[in-house]
C-alpha positions as semicolon CSV with decimal commas, in nm:
position;residue;x (nm);y (nm);z (nm)
1;X;3,174;-4,041;-2,019
2;X;3,200;-4,079;-1,643
3;X;3,021;-4,388;-1,522
4;X;3,023;-4,329;-1,149
5;X;2,709;-4,378;-0,933
6;X;2,744;-4,044;-0,764
7;X;2,742;-3,860;-1,098
8;X;2,416;-4,030;-1,200
9;X;2,256;-3,904;-0,874
10;X;2,385;-3,555;-0,940
11;X;2,229;-3,558;-1,291
12;X;1,893;-3,652;-1,156
13;X;1,926;-3,376;-0,884
14;X;2,009;-3,123;-1,154
15;X;1,704;-3,217;-1,359
16;X;1,481;-3,201;-1,054
17;X;1,613;-2,854;-0,961
18;X;1,553;-2,732;-1,317
19;X;1,195;-2,851;-1,294
20;X;1,134;-2,696;-0,950
21;X;1,319;-2,360;-1,000
22;X;1,038;-2,192;-1,207
23;X;0,808;-2,226;-0,909
24;X;1,050;-2,033;-0,687
25;X;1,005;-1,699;-0,856
26;X;0,907;-1,405;-0,640
27;X;0,528;-1,380;-0,587
28;X;0,390;-1,052;-0,729
29;X;0,093;-1,072;-0,501
30;X;0,282;-1,075;-0,170
31;X;0,215;-0,845;0,118
32;X;0,498;-0,598;0,046
33;X;0,394;-0,561;-0,318
34;X;0,031;-0,498;-0,227
35;X;0,130;-0,251;0,049
36;X;0,326;-0,056;-0,208
37;X;0,030;-0,055;-0,454
38;X;-0,213;0,038;-0,185
39;X;-0,008;0,336;-0,060
40;X;0,097;0,486;-0,401
41;X;-0,185;0,740;-0,421
42;X;-0,535;0,850;-0,324
43;X;-0,829;0,621;-0,394
44;X;-1,171;0,754;-0,489
45;X;-1,471;0,538;-0,379
46;X;-1,660;0,436;-0,689
47;X;-1,934;0,199;-0,580
48;X;-2,077;-0,007;-0,293
49;X;-2,249;-0,333;-0,374
50;X;-2,438;-0,585;-0,164
51;X;-2,433;-0,961;-0,241
52;X;-2,778;-1,108;-0,192
53;X;-2,819;-1,456;-0,043
54;X;-2,877;-1,596;-0,396
55;X;-2,530;-1,474;-0,498
56;X;-2,631;-1,181;-0,716
57;X;-2,480;-0,834;-0,658
58;X;-2,687;-0,518;-0,636
59;X;-2,570;-0,154;-0,614
60;X;-2,637;0,028;-0,288
61;X;-2,915;0,279;-0,379
62;X;-2,792;0,514;-0,108
63;X;-2,435;0,528;-0,255
64;X;-2,518;0,744;-0,556
65;X;-2,268;1,003;-0,446
66;X;-1,996;0,746;-0,360
67;X;-1,735;0,923;-0,573
68;X;-1,726;1,217;-0,326
69;X;-1,528;1,004;-0,078
70;X;-1,154;0,962;-0,103
71;X;-0,916;0,754;0,103
72;X;-0,541;0,770;0,132
73;X;-0,360;0,470;0,272
74;X;-0,030;0,591;0,429
75;X;0,284;0,380;0,446
76;X;0,273;0,404;0,826
77;X;-0,039;0,177;0,826
78;X;-0,285;0,467;0,882
79;X;-0,553;0,594;0,647
80;X;-0,717;0,932;0,590
81;X;-1,067;0,947;0,459
82;X;-1,232;1,264;0,327
83;X;-1,587;1,350;0,215
84;X;-1,505;1,596;-0,068
85;X;-1,853;1,765;-0,047
86;X;-1,876;1,851;0,324
87;X;-1,512;1,819;0,423
88;X;-1,576;1,563;0,691
89;X;-1,252;1,370;0,769
90;X;-1,187;1,056;0,952
91;X;-0,875;0,842;1,017
92;X;-0,807;0,484;1,101
93;X;-0,545;0,209;1,063
94;X;-0,492;-0,067;0,818
95;X;-0,294;-0,396;0,789
96;X;-0,248;-0,637;0,500
97;X;-0,224;-1,014;0,593
98;X;0,115;-1,176;0,547
99;X;-0,005;-1,358;0,238
100;X;-0,148;-1,039;0,090
101;X;-0,509;-1,174;0,061
102;X;-0,677;-0,962;0,323
103;X;-0,694;-0,595;0,424
104;X;-0,815;-0,518;0,775
105;X;-0,939;-0,162;0,845
106;X;-0,995;-0,011;1,190
107;X;-1,177;0,317;1,232
108;X;-1,298;0,547;0,960
109;X;-1,654;0,661;0,877
110;X;-1,959;0,475;0,744
111;X;-1,872;0,140;0,896
112;X;-1,573;0,094;0,664
113;X;-1,393;-0,099;0,941
114;X;-1,357;-0,477;0,910
115;X;-1,157;-0,742;0,731
116;X;-1,182;-0,756;0,358
117;X;-1,072;-1,005;0,094
118;X;-0,858;-0,821;-0,164
119;X;-1,025;-0,923;-0,490
120;X;-0,818;-0,683;-0,704
121;X;-0,538;-0,445;-0,630
122;X;-0,393;-0,289;-0,941
123;X;-0,240;0,047;-1,032
124;X;-0,583;0,210;-1,079
125;X;-0,835;-0,032;-0,923
126;X;-0,902;-0,164;-0,573
127;X;-1,188;-0,408;-0,514
128;X;-1,261;-0,547;-0,161
129;X;-1,526;-0,781;-0,031
130;X;-1,634;-0,839;0,326
131;X;-1,822;-1,157;0,396
132;X;-1,883;-1,083;0,767
133;X;-2,063;-0,754;0,718
134;X;-2,307;-0,765;1,005
135;X;-2,524;-0,451;0,949
136;X;-2,763;-0,625;0,705
137;X;-2,654;-0,987;0,751
138;X;-3,011;-1,121;0,738
139;X;-3,057;-0,975;0,389
140;X;-2,708;-0,972;0,233
141;X;-2,423;-1,213;0,271
142;X;-2,140;-0,973;0,174
143;X;-2,047;-0,625;0,056
144;X;-1,812;-0,518;-0,218
145;X;-1,626;-0,185;-0,222
146;X;-1,475;-0,054;-0,550
147;X;-1,219;0,227;-0,561
148;X;-1,038;0,387;-0,856
149;X;-0,733;0,608;-0,878
């Protein structure tokens, strides 16, 4: 056994590195990963909910035909939105924050523009909330958009 002070310090350093290393794995929720998930196919709008000031969520009664709208997020940071019933089309741009927690949309139809918290982004589900939705801010404190693939 080597009994040198420098070797004891190295041993402690190795133990610390082994404890810290598991926290250094690649984050699966990073911006690049979310961009890839977002752009891997067309999303169909499923529902639009309002959050009342008491915290409860209610479905938008005017969004009964929500599933007629589709949106395609392109890798070049643009999106293409289509009303499948009347063929109306609109375009806009998007950006995901560097930490992957927010999606900002510019353009599009039906006031879809704004900055949204990404609540869920999985292979077949996208859920976004916007807490600064100003259209009905005196009645509702946020909106939630749900898309499926």
